[in-house]
Each structure stands twice: as C-alpha cells, then as structure tokens.
C-alpha positions as CSV (number, residue, x, y, z in Angstrom):
1,M,-7.7,34.1,-75.7
2,D,-4.8,31.4,-76.0
3,Y,-3.7,32.2,-72.3
4,L,-7.2,31.0,-71.1
5,K,-7.0,27.9,-73.5
6,E,-3.9,27.1,-71.8
7,R,-5.0,27.5,-68.3
8,K,-8.0,25.8,-69.0
9,D,-6.0,22.7,-70.7
10,F,-3.4,22.7,-67.1
11,A,-6.7,22.8,-65.3
12,I,-8.4,19.7,-66.4
13,A,-5.5,17.8,-66.4
14,I,-4.1,18.9,-63.0
15,C,-8.0,17.9,-61.8
16,K,-7.4,14.6,-62.6
17,E,-3.9,14.3,-61.5
18,A,-5.3,15.6,-57.7
19,G,-8.2,13.2,-58.5
20,T,-5.7,10.0,-58.9
21,I,-4.2,11.2,-55.4
22,A,-7.3,11.8,-53.6
23,S,-8.9,8.1,-54.7
24,R,-5.9,6.7,-53.2
25,Y,-7.1,8.1,-49.8
26,F,-10.4,7.3,-50.6
27,S,-9.8,3.3,-51.1
28,D,-7.8,3.8,-48.0
29,R,-9.6,5.9,-45.3
30,G,-8.6,3.5,-42.2
31,G,-5.5,5.4,-41.5
32,L,-6.7,8.8,-42.3
33,I,-6.2,11.4,-40.1
34,V,-9.3,13.6,-39.9
35,D,-10.2,17.0,-37.6
36,Q,-13.4,19.2,-37.2
37,K,-13.6,22.7,-38.1
38,G,-17.2,23.1,-37.1
39,A,-20.4,21.5,-37.1
40,Q,-20.7,19.2,-39.8
41,D,-17.7,21.1,-41.4
42,W,-15.0,18.0,-41.5
43,V,-11.3,18.3,-43.1
44,S,-8.8,15.3,-43.5
45,E,-5.3,15.0,-44.4
46,A,-6.5,13.9,-47.8
47,D,-7.8,17.6,-48.2
48,R,-4.8,19.2,-46.9
49,N,-2.7,17.2,-49.3
50,V,-4.3,17.5,-52.3
51,E,-4.8,21.3,-52.2
52,T,-0.3,21.3,-51.4
53,F,-0.3,19.0,-54.7
54,I,-2.3,21.4,-57.1
55,R,-0.7,24.8,-55.1
56,Q,2.1,23.7,-55.7
57,R,1.8,22.6,-59.7
58,I,0.3,26.2,-60.2
59,A,3.2,27.6,-58.6
60,E,5.5,25.8,-60.9
61,A,3.3,26.3,-63.8
62,W,2.3,30.2,-63.6
63,P,4.0,31.3,-60.9
64,N,2.9,35.4,-60.7
65,D,-1.2,33.9,-60.6
66,G,-2.9,34.1,-57.5
67,I,-4.3,31.1,-55.3
68,F,-7.3,31.2,-52.9
69,G,-8.0,27.6,-51.6
70,E,-10.4,26.0,-48.9
71,E,-7.6,25.1,-46.2
72,H,-4.3,27.0,-47.1
73,G,-5.4,30.5,-47.4
74,E,-4.2,33.1,-49.8
75,T,-1.2,33.3,-51.8
76,Q,-0.8,36.9,-53.5
77,G,-0.2,37.0,-57.2
78,S,1.1,39.9,-59.5
79,S,-0.8,38.3,-63.1
80,G,-4.1,39.8,-62.4
81,F,-5.6,35.9,-63.0
82,D,-6.2,34.0,-59.4
83,W,-6.7,30.2,-58.8
84,V,-9.6,29.1,-56.3
85,I,-9.3,25.4,-55.1
86,D,-11.2,23.4,-53.4
87,P,-9.4,19.9,-52.9
88,I,-12.3,17.8,-52.2
89,D,-15.4,19.0,-52.3
90,G,-17.7,16.8,-49.9
91,T,-15.6,15.8,-47.6
92,T,-18.0,14.5,-45.0
93,N,-19.1,11.8,-48.3
94,F,-15.5,11.2,-48.0
95,V,-14.3,10.4,-44.7
96,N,-17.1,7.9,-44.6
97,G,-17.1,6.1,-47.7
98,I,-19.4,7.8,-50.1
99,P,-18.6,8.3,-53.7
100,A,-20.1,11.6,-54.0
101,W,-17.0,14.2,-53.6
102,T,-15.1,15.9,-56.5
103,I,-11.8,18.1,-57.2
104,V,-13.3,21.8,-57.8
105,L,-10.9,24.4,-59.2
106,A,-11.8,28.0,-60.9
107,G,-9.8,30.4,-62.5
108,V,-10.7,34.1,-62.1
109,A,-9.7,37.6,-63.6
110,E,-10.9,40.9,-63.2
111,E,-13.6,39.9,-61.0
112,N,-15.2,37.2,-63.3
113,T,-14.7,33.6,-63.1
114,E,-12.8,32.9,-66.4
115,I,-12.3,28.8,-65.8
116,G,-14.1,26.3,-64.2
117,V,-13.2,22.6,-63.7
118,I,-14.7,20.1,-61.7
119,H,-13.5,16.6,-61.6
120,D,-15.4,13.3,-60.2
121,P,-12.8,10.6,-60.3
122,N,-15.0,7.8,-58.6
123,I,-17.2,7.9,-62.4
124,N,-14.3,9.8,-64.7
125,E,-16.7,12.4,-65.1
126,T,-15.1,16.2,-66.1
127,F,-17.3,19.1,-66.1
128,V,-15.6,22.1,-68.0
129,A,-16.3,25.4,-68.8
130,S,-14.5,28.8,-70.0
131,R,-16.0,32.0,-70.1
132,G,-17.9,32.2,-73.6
133,G,-17.1,29.1,-74.4
134,G,-19.3,26.9,-73.5
135,A,-19.2,24.1,-71.3
136,T,-18.8,20.3,-71.4
137,L,-19.2,17.1,-70.0
138,N,-16.1,15.1,-70.8
139,D,-15.6,16.8,-74.0
140,A,-19.5,16.3,-75.4
141,P,-21.5,19.8,-75.0
142,M,-23.7,20.2,-72.0
143,R,-27.1,22.5,-72.3
144,V,-29.9,22.5,-69.6
145,P,-33.2,21.4,-69.6
146,S,-35.9,23.7,-71.8
147,G,-39.5,22.8,-70.9
148,V,-39.2,21.1,-67.8
149,A,-41.4,22.3,-65.4
150,L,-40.7,22.4,-61.8
151,H,-43.3,19.5,-61.0
152,Q,-41.5,17.7,-63.4
153,G,-37.5,17.9,-61.4
154,T,-35.4,17.9,-59.3
155,V,-33.5,21.1,-57.2
156,A,-31.0,20.5,-55.0
157,V,-30.9,22.0,-51.7
158,G,-27.6,23.2,-50.1
159,Y,-26.9,22.9,-46.2
160,S,-24.4,25.3,-44.5
161,N,-23.7,25.7,-40.7
162,R,-23.0,29.6,-41.3
163,V,-26.7,30.2,-41.4
164,D,-29.9,29.6,-39.6
165,N,-30.2,26.1,-40.2
166,R,-33.7,26.8,-40.2
167,N,-34.2,29.0,-43.0
168,I,-33.8,25.4,-45.0
169,V,-36.8,24.0,-43.9
170,P,-39.3,26.4,-45.7
171,I,-37.6,25.9,-49.4
172,V,-37.6,21.7,-49.0
173,A,-41.7,22.3,-47.9
174,N,-42.4,24.4,-50.6
175,L,-40.8,22.7,-53.1
176,I,-42.4,19.5,-52.0
177,E,-45.6,21.9,-52.0
178,R,-45.0,22.4,-55.6
179,G,-44.8,19.0,-56.8
180,A,-40.9,18.9,-57.1
181,M,-38.2,16.6,-55.7
182,F,-35.2,18.0,-53.5
183,H,-31.8,16.3,-53.5
184,R,-29.1,16.9,-51.2
185,N,-25.5,15.0,-51.8
186,A,-23.3,17.0,-49.4
187,S,-21.6,17.8,-52.7
188,G,-22.8,21.3,-53.6
189,A,-20.1,21.5,-56.5
190,L,-20.9,18.3,-58.0
191,S,-24.8,19.5,-57.4
192,L,-24.1,22.5,-59.5
193,A,-22.4,20.3,-62.1
194,Y,-25.3,18.1,-62.0
195,V,-27.6,21.4,-63.0
196,A,-25.2,22.1,-66.0
197,A,-25.4,18.6,-67.5
198,G,-29.6,18.6,-67.0
199,R,-30.0,16.3,-64.5
200,L,-31.1,18.6,-61.8
201,L,-33.2,21.9,-62.5
202,G,-31.6,23.8,-60.0
203,Y,-29.6,24.8,-56.7
204,V,-30.1,27.3,-54.2
205,E,-28.1,27.7,-50.7
206,E,-27.9,30.6,-48.4
207,H,-24.3,31.1,-47.8
208,M,-21.1,29.2,-50.2
209,N,-18.1,29.9,-50.6
210,A,-16.2,30.6,-53.7
211,W,-14.2,27.6,-54.0
212,D,-17.4,25.7,-54.1
213,C,-19.3,27.5,-56.2
214,L,-17.5,29.2,-58.4
215,A,-16.5,26.5,-61.2
216,G,-20.0,25.0,-61.1
217,Q,-22.0,28.8,-61.8
218,L,-19.9,29.2,-65.0
219,M,-21.1,25.6,-66.0
220,I,-24.5,26.6,-65.6
221,A,-24.3,30.3,-66.9
222,E,-22.5,28.6,-70.4
223,A,-24.8,25.6,-70.3
224,G,-27.6,27.9,-71.0
225,G,-29.2,27.9,-67.2
226,V,-29.8,31.4,-65.1
227,V,-27.3,32.2,-62.1
228,E,-27.3,35.3,-60.1
229,D,-24.5,38.1,-61.2
230,Q,-22.0,38.4,-58.7
231,D,-18.6,39.6,-58.5
232,A,-16.2,36.9,-58.3
233,G,-13.8,38.5,-55.8
234,V,-16.3,39.4,-53.4
235,M,-17.5,36.0,-53.2
236,I,-13.6,34.9,-52.7
237,R,-13.9,37.4,-50.3
238,N,-16.5,36.6,-48.2
239,G,-18.8,34.0,-50.0
240,G,-23.0,34.4,-50.9
241,R,-25.7,33.3,-51.6
242,V,-26.4,30.9,-54.8
243,I,-29.3,30.6,-56.6
244,A,-29.2,28.9,-59.7
245,G,-31.5,27.1,-62.1
246,T,-33.0,26.5,-65.8
247,P,-34.2,30.1,-67.7
248,D,-37.8,27.7,-66.9
249,V,-37.4,27.6,-62.9
250,F,-34.9,30.7,-61.5
251,N,-37.5,32.8,-61.0
252,T,-39.3,30.7,-58.8
253,L,-36.1,28.8,-57.3
254,R,-35.8,32.5,-56.1
255,E,-38.6,33.7,-54.8
256,I,-38.9,30.2,-52.3
257,S,-35.6,31.1,-51.5
258,E,-35.6,34.3,-50.6
259,N,-38.9,34.1,-49.1
260,A,-37.0,31.3,-46.9
261,W,-33.8,33.3,-46.1
262,Q,-35.7,36.4,-44.9
263,A,-38.2,34.7,-43.0
C-alpha cells in the first residue's frame, strides 16, 4: 500500500538523519551527560535529544500518528498507525565508546508491525523490512541461512535487568554443550538484524521492550526466519519474551529458553 511505502521511505531517511546526530555525540563523549535508570541501564542526553528529533519529524510529517519511545513516553494518535522508537539501542556501548549501537524505528498498525528500520551509522548499514515486502540490508535482499545446524553457528543471548539474571546461565551452558557459540553485543536490535542478515542463527531474551525488538522480529520473519507470534500492541504496553531463529534451530532455541526461564 502506498501509505506504507511512504512511511517506510520516511523511516529510512529519518533513521539516517538521526544516526548522523547520534554520531556527533559519539565522537565527542567527553562532555556527554549520562544518567543511570537502573542496574546496567543507562540514558544519555544523546538518547533524549535523538528521540526528540525523531518525534518532531514524525509530528511534522504524520501529525495524526501515535508515537511510543523509550525516553519520552507515549503520544496518542488518531490514524491507527503508531511509531515505536529506540533512539540509541546499545547505550552502554555508546557511552563507553564501543561502536555497537543503532537507531531503531518500527511502525505498527492493527497490532501488527508493518515497518522496521535498524540503522547502524558506525558502518553505514541500514536494515529494512516491511510486512509482506521482504527484508533488505543496504537495499540488497536478506535471507536467513538454510541447512546450518546449531553446532555450526552462533546464537545471540540477551540479558535484561527486568528478570532474574540467573536465568541466562543455563541458556549459555546449554548452547555450549550443544557445540554452538554464543554472542552478546549489548544491542538487542542489532543482534536481531544480524539474524535476519544470516550472521547469527538466532536470538533469545526473556524480556525485551517493544522498541528494542519489533523492527528486528519483522526483519527475521521477512527474511525467512521464525519468530513467535506476538501482539505488537501488547508488546508496546508490557514487553515480552523474544525467541527468533532460522527454521533449522528455532524449536531447539525455544526448548532451551523455556527450560531456563521456567527453572
């Protein structure tokens, strides 16, 4: 539909502009104001200002759309289309000078994620997906790998302070026992994009917020991967668990995760 294509093109452009702004902060971190929201949970003035920029641009272009963001809460809309923003996913990396952070923007309508953009300005990679329209990396189609067993690849494991931190240990142990490698880069959105791009076999995390995962989950599904069926509206309100992977490993990852989380 034309309205989705317009919004997708808009989302790509805005994420790239936001990435330029964030990169300026990243290059001059000495004076960056950083606050701690919780254990291993940081927010900087860059997060807040980048989100403000994205919100302003959305309000100008699509004044009737709703907006949900990590740093500035909710703006109700009347169009039935909502934007979900993570201005800088991977803030811990950002404030410590590690170039593994990204700009994330998802578009939701009728409880479904319709658009997802994850832009990594550090290496100029833009991951994009639209429902029914496939997934791309810098305009080239993305597909998850086929025929690659768990012991032949790497799975990303998310870590959240919103759940019992001991639950991550059996997941990592089980992956190692099965011969898989595990990965964590402190940016869940970027890791999900890597699954869609075929760089990782899967991703699991007991609890993620919508702004961290909706865009990446759509990319994985559109790239031929498997994600759990979830109501995007419920995820926006409450967050939830994320299990995603290639068709070859998804069921095993779900078994490993559920055993750990129910322990």
